[in-house]
N, C-alpha and C positions, 0 to 999 in steps of 0.2 A: 572433472566437473567444471562447468563454466563459472566465470566470475559475474558479479553484478553488472559490471561495465559491459561485458559481452552480451548479457541478457538484455540490457537496456537498448543495445544497438539493434536487436531483433524486433523490438516493439514497433508497431506501425507509426506511432507518434511519441515524441518526447515530451509533449505538453502535459503538464500536471495541473489538473483543475484545483482551484483554490478559492478561498473566501477570506474576508477580513473578520477579525474578532468582534467588531462592533456590528456586523451584519445581523439581520434577524434570523432566527432559527427557521422561519418560514422560507426565507430566501435560500438557505442552505438545503432544506428538504426539497425545494423545487429544483435546484441545480442537480442534486443527486438523482432525482427522478428523470429530469430532462436528458441528462447525460448517461443514464443507466449505469451509474457507478455506485460503489458502496461507501466511499469516504472522500473527504476533501481535506487538503492540508490548509491550515490556518496561517496566513501570512500577515505580518505587521511590518511595514517598512521593508518589504522584500525578505524578511527573516522568518524562519519557521518558529511559530510560537505555540502550535498545537495541531491536533488532528481531530476532525469531527466525522463520526460515522453514523450509519443507520442505527447501530447498536447503542451509541451514545445517546441518540435521540430517544429511543425506546426506553432506555433505562432512566433517563432524566425525566421523561414524561410521567413515569410512575411516581417519582419523588416530588415533583413540583406541585405547589398548592394552586398555581394559576395556570392559564393556558400556556403550553410550551411554545407555541408559535410566537408569542409576544416576547419571549426571552431572546437574549443575544447569544450568538455563537460562543462567545467567551464563557458563558454560564454553563454550557453543556460539553464543551470540548475536553479532550484529554490533553493536559498541558505537558505532562512528562512523556514526551514522544520517544519511542525507541526507534533509532535510525540505523542504517547500514551505510557503508562506503563502497565505492566502485571496485575495490580489490577484494571485498568479501566474497565468499563462495555461495553458491546456491544452497548448498548443504547447511551452511551457517545460518542463512536466512530462514530456511525451513525449521531449524532448531529453535531460533528465536520466536518464530510464530507459534510453534508448538508449546514452548515453555511459558510464553506470556499470553497465549490465546489471542493472537493477533490475526488480522486478515489483510492488513496493509502495512508496508514498510516504506517510509520516505527514504530516499537515497541522497546523502549529502557528500559533497566533495569540497574540502576546505571551508566548511560552514555554509556553503551554498546549495540550495535544493537543485538537484539535477535530474531527478526522476522519482517514480513511485512504482513499487512492485506490489502485486496482489498475490494472494495465495494461489490463484489460478495461473498466474505467470510462472510461478515456481513449480507447480505440479505439472504443467505442460512441458516445461524444460526437463524435469526429472523423467517423465515418460519418454521424451525424445532421446535422452541420454541412455535410458535402459534399452530402448528399441535398437539403438546403434550398437550397444554392447552385445546384445543378443545376435544381431546380424554378424558382427565380427567373430563371435564365438562359433556360430554356425559355419562361417566360411573357413575358419581354422580347422574345425572338425572334418570338413569335407576336403581339406588340403588345398584350398584355393589361395 
């Protein structure tokens, strides 16, 4: 099974979309919509301080007494971010996502943000791994 580092190298872009904690929720929602993504990492001084997702927005919208667009990202973001490292396995990432009901995992190396994995990235890799294994087994059975 591939590692996070190997999976990140297969992604078309290493860029991770981000936003500042003091940005408005409206700015965050616009960025999510424009980029067709489900989450943004929240960076302050280049350091990961949170993650904000479509899910965070919807849940906080229901709780807020005022318009959510007027709020700051820091008010709706998840501050206790679960992260992975480049040596972690795809299987480990899938387990974390399942256990914690996550859709996105920021990747840190020595405290620095180096990438972001989505559930789609991990499922795609798992399907590719399984297809490769099936092919190898079929070739083995045929004596190739």
